[in-house]
C-alpha positions as CSV (number, residue, x, y, z in Angstrom):
1,M,91.3,-45.5,-41.2
2,T,90.9,-41.9,-39.8
3,T,93.0,-40.8,-36.8
4,F,90.8,-39.1,-34.3
5,L,92.6,-36.6,-31.7
6,L,90.3,-36.1,-28.9
7,V,90.7,-32.9,-26.5
8,P,88.5,-32.8,-23.3
9,G,86.9,-29.7,-21.6
10,L,87.2,-28.5,-18.2
11,F,88.1,-30.6,-15.3
12,M,88.6,-34.0,-17.4
13,G,91.5,-36.1,-18.9
14,G,91.9,-38.3,-21.6
15,W,89.7,-40.9,-19.3
16,A,86.6,-38.7,-20.7
17,W,86.7,-40.1,-24.1
18,D,87.2,-43.7,-23.1
19,A,83.9,-45.0,-24.4
20,V,83.9,-42.7,-27.6
21,A,87.6,-44.2,-28.5
22,A,86.4,-47.5,-28.0
23,E,83.4,-47.1,-30.4
24,L,86.1,-45.5,-33.0
25,T,88.5,-48.1,-32.4
26,G,85.8,-50.6,-33.1
27,Q,85.2,-49.2,-36.1
28,G,88.7,-49.5,-37.4
29,H,90.1,-46.0,-36.7
30,R,92.6,-44.3,-34.3
31,A,91.4,-43.0,-31.3
32,L,93.9,-40.8,-29.4
33,P,92.4,-39.1,-26.3
34,V,94.4,-36.4,-24.8
35,T,95.3,-35.3,-21.0
36,L,96.3,-32.1,-20.8
37,P,99.0,-31.0,-18.6
38,G,98.0,-30.5,-14.9
39,M,94.8,-32.9,-15.5
40,A,93.9,-36.3,-14.5
41,E,97.2,-38.5,-14.5
42,R,99.2,-35.4,-15.1
43,A,97.4,-33.4,-12.0
44,E,100.7,-33.8,-10.0
45,E,102.3,-30.9,-12.2
46,D,102.2,-27.6,-10.5
47,P,99.2,-25.5,-11.8
48,A,100.8,-22.3,-11.1
49,G,103.1,-22.8,-14.0
50,I,100.2,-24.5,-16.2
51,G,98.4,-22.0,-18.8
52,L,97.1,-22.0,-22.2
53,R,100.4,-21.9,-23.8
54,E,100.9,-25.3,-22.0
55,H,98.2,-26.8,-23.1
56,T,98.4,-25.4,-26.7
57,D,102.1,-27.1,-26.8
58,A,100.7,-30.3,-25.6
59,V,98.1,-30.5,-28.4
60,A,100.6,-29.1,-31.0
61,A,103.1,-31.7,-29.9
62,L,100.8,-34.6,-30.8
63,L,99.6,-33.1,-34.2
64,E,103.2,-32.9,-35.2
65,A,103.8,-36.5,-33.8
66,E,100.8,-38.0,-35.5
67,G,101.2,-36.7,-39.1
68,Q,98.6,-35.4,-41.5
69,D,94.9,-35.7,-42.1
70,I,94.3,-35.5,-38.2
71,V,90.4,-34.9,-37.2
72,L,90.9,-32.9,-34.1
73,V,88.0,-33.3,-32.0
74,A,87.6,-30.5,-29.0
75,H,85.0,-30.3,-26.4
76,S,84.1,-26.9,-24.5
77,Y,87.0,-25.5,-23.1
78,G,89.1,-27.7,-25.2
79,I,88.5,-25.7,-28.1
80,F,91.0,-23.3,-26.8
81,P,94.1,-25.3,-26.7
82,A,92.9,-27.1,-30.0
83,L,92.1,-24.4,-32.3
84,A,95.2,-22.6,-31.2
85,A,97.4,-25.8,-32.1
86,A,95.6,-26.0,-35.3
87,D,96.3,-22.7,-36.1
88,R,99.9,-23.5,-35.5
89,H,99.8,-26.5,-37.7
90,P,97.0,-26.3,-40.1
91,G,98.7,-28.6,-42.5
92,Q,98.3,-31.6,-40.1
93,V,94.6,-31.2,-39.4
94,A,91.9,-32.6,-42.0
95,R,89.0,-31.2,-40.1
96,V,88.5,-29.6,-36.5
97,V,85.2,-30.7,-34.9
98,F,83.7,-28.6,-32.3
99,V,81.7,-30.5,-29.5
100,D,79.4,-28.3,-27.7
101,T,81.5,-25.1,-28.1
102,G,82.0,-22.2,-30.2
103,F,85.2,-20.6,-31.5
104,P,87.2,-18.0,-29.7
105,E,88.5,-14.6,-31.4
106,P,92.2,-13.9,-31.0
107,G,93.1,-12.6,-28.1
108,E,89.9,-14.2,-26.0
109,S,90.4,-15.9,-23.0
110,L,87.3,-18.6,-21.8
111,V,86.5,-16.2,-19.1
112,A,86.2,-13.3,-21.4
113,Q,84.0,-15.6,-23.8
114,M,81.8,-17.1,-21.0
115,P,81.8,-14.9,-18.1
116,Q,78.5,-16.1,-17.1
117,L,80.3,-19.3,-16.0
118,G,81.8,-17.7,-13.1
119,L,84.9,-19.4,-13.2
120,L,87.1,-16.9,-11.5
121,E,84.7,-16.5,-8.6
122,Q,85.1,-20.0,-7.9
123,A,89.0,-20.2,-8.1
124,V,91.0,-21.3,-4.9
125,G,94.8,-20.1,-5.3
126,D,96.1,-21.7,-8.8
127,V,93.1,-24.0,-9.5
128,I,89.3,-23.9,-9.9
129,P,87.8,-26.6,-8.1
130,V,85.7,-29.5,-9.7
131,P,81.7,-28.7,-9.4
132,A,79.8,-30.1,-6.8
133,E,77.7,-31.6,-9.2
134,I,76.5,-32.2,-13.0
135,P,73.0,-30.9,-13.6
136,A,70.6,-33.7,-14.3
137,V,69.5,-32.0,-17.5
138,Q,72.9,-33.1,-18.9
139,A,71.6,-36.6,-19.1
140,V,74.9,-38.2,-17.5
141,P,74.1,-42.0,-16.4
142,P,74.6,-42.5,-12.6
143,S,77.5,-44.6,-13.4
144,E,79.2,-42.2,-15.6
145,L,78.6,-39.4,-13.1
146,E,80.4,-41.4,-10.4
147,R,83.3,-42.0,-12.6
148,Y,83.3,-38.2,-13.4
149,M,83.2,-37.2,-9.8
150,R,85.6,-39.6,-9.0
151,L,88.2,-38.7,-11.9
152,A,87.7,-35.1,-12.5
153,T,90.7,-32.7,-11.4
154,P,91.0,-29.0,-10.8
155,Q,91.4,-26.9,-13.6
156,P,94.7,-24.5,-13.4
157,V,93.2,-21.0,-13.2
158,R,95.7,-19.7,-15.9
159,T,94.5,-22.0,-18.5
160,V,91.1,-19.9,-18.7
161,T,92.2,-16.7,-18.0
162,D,95.2,-16.7,-20.8
163,P,94.2,-15.3,-24.1
164,I,94.4,-17.7,-27.3
165,E,96.9,-16.9,-29.8
166,L,95.6,-17.0,-33.5
167,T,97.0,-15.9,-36.6
168,G,93.5,-16.8,-38.5
169,A,95.2,-19.9,-40.3
170,W,92.7,-22.4,-38.6
171,L,89.7,-20.4,-40.6
172,K,90.4,-22.0,-43.8
173,L,90.3,-25.4,-42.3
174,P,87.1,-27.5,-42.8
175,T,85.0,-27.5,-39.2
176,T,82.0,-29.5,-38.1
177,G,79.8,-28.1,-34.9
178,V,78.0,-30.8,-33.1
179,F,75.5,-29.3,-31.0
180,C,74.0,-30.4,-27.8
181,L,70.5,-29.3,-27.4
182,A,69.8,-29.9,-24.0
183,N,72.3,-27.4,-23.2
184,G,70.9,-24.8,-25.4
185,L,73.2,-24.7,-28.5
186,S,71.5,-25.8,-31.9
187,L,71.4,-24.9,-35.4
188,E,68.4,-22.1,-34.9
189,F,70.8,-20.4,-32.2
190,A,73.9,-20.7,-34.8
191,R,71.7,-19.2,-37.3
192,T,70.8,-16.2,-35.2
193,L,74.2,-15.5,-34.5
194,H,75.3,-15.5,-38.3
195,G,72.2,-13.4,-38.7
196,T,73.6,-10.9,-36.8
197,G,76.3,-10.0,-39.2
198,M,79.1,-10.1,-36.7
199,P,82.2,-10.8,-38.6
200,R,83.5,-13.3,-35.7
201,F,80.1,-15.5,-37.1
202,A,80.7,-15.4,-40.6
203,K,82.7,-18.9,-40.9
204,L,79.4,-20.5,-39.8
205,A,77.9,-20.4,-43.2
206,E,81.1,-21.0,-45.5
207,P,81.4,-24.0,-47.7
208,G,83.0,-27.1,-45.9
209,V,81.4,-26.0,-42.7
210,T,78.8,-28.5,-41.2
211,F,76.7,-29.3,-38.2
212,F,75.0,-31.9,-36.3
213,E,72.7,-32.0,-33.3
214,L,72.3,-34.4,-30.6
215,A,69.5,-34.8,-28.3
216,T,71.7,-34.6,-24.9
217,G,73.3,-32.6,-22.6
218,H,76.6,-31.0,-22.6
219,Y,78.9,-33.9,-21.9
220,P,77.8,-36.4,-25.1
221,M,81.1,-38.5,-24.5
222,L,79.5,-39.7,-21.0
223,S,75.7,-39.8,-21.8
224,T,75.7,-40.7,-25.6
225,P,79.0,-41.9,-26.5
226,G,78.0,-44.5,-29.6
227,E,76.2,-41.6,-31.0
228,L,79.1,-39.2,-30.8
229,A,81.3,-41.6,-32.3
230,D,79.3,-42.3,-35.3
231,V,78.8,-38.6,-35.8
232,L,82.5,-38.2,-35.5
233,V,82.9,-40.5,-38.3
234,R,80.3,-39.1,-40.5
235,A,82.0,-35.6,-39.7
236,A,85.4,-37.1,-41.0
237,A,83.6,-37.8,-44.4
238,G,82.6,-34.2,-44.7
239,E,78.9,-35.1,-43.9
240,G,76.3,-32.8,-41.7
241,V,74.2,-29.9,-43.0
242,G,75.0,-26.7,-43.7
243,L,74.0,-23.9,-41.8
244,Y,70.6,-23.2,-43.6
245,E,70.0,-26.7,-44.9
246,G,68.9,-28.4,-41.6
C-alpha cells in the first residue's frame, strides 16, 4: 500500500482529486487530497494573510503527520508548496510526481516562472478570480467542467507572487514528470530544455527521474482520472522512461 498526498493547482481544492483518489483507493492505496488555505472549503480564510508560505506549511504539516514513504503528487501551481514542503522534510517523501508542471528555482515565484499567464493583470484586490472558461483543448468533459466552475475558488495573490524557499534538499529525491501532450509539455520538449545545458534542467536526465506522457490536456485529474491514477501507481513503483529512453 502506498500513501499518495495529492496537491491541486490554481483555483482548486482537494475536490479536484476525488475521482483519482477513488481509483487509488480502489487499488488498495491511501489517497489524501489536499485543500490548501484559502481554497474550496477553506475559502472563508482571509486571502490577504495567505501566501506561498502558508500553503507550504499546510503541505509540510501533512508530511509530518503521515509518516515516511509518501508519494507527493502536485499539479501545476501545486508544485510550489509541495516542493518547498518536500525540501523541508525530504526524509518523509519517497517520490515527487510533477503533473504537467516544471520545477522552480530557489527564490522564484509562479508569476516569475510563468509570466505569460498574466495572473497579476487579472488580480482583483487580494485574489485572482477564477477564469471564465477552460479551453476545449484541455479535454475536460462537460460534467466535470460544470463541477469545476461550481467549485473553483479565487486564488490568493501572494501564493503566486511569493518566492519559493528551497535549500536544494529535494534534488536528491526520486521524481516523475507526467506530461499532458495537449498542453504542450512532452518528453521532446524536456529534452530540448535539457539540451540547453542550463543547470536548472540538469536533474531531468538524472538516475531516478522518470517520465510519462498522457494524451490529454492540463487537467488530467478531471479529464482522464483512471489513466492518471494508473500512472501514479506506476510512478510510485519507479516505472516510467528516462529522458532519453522514450
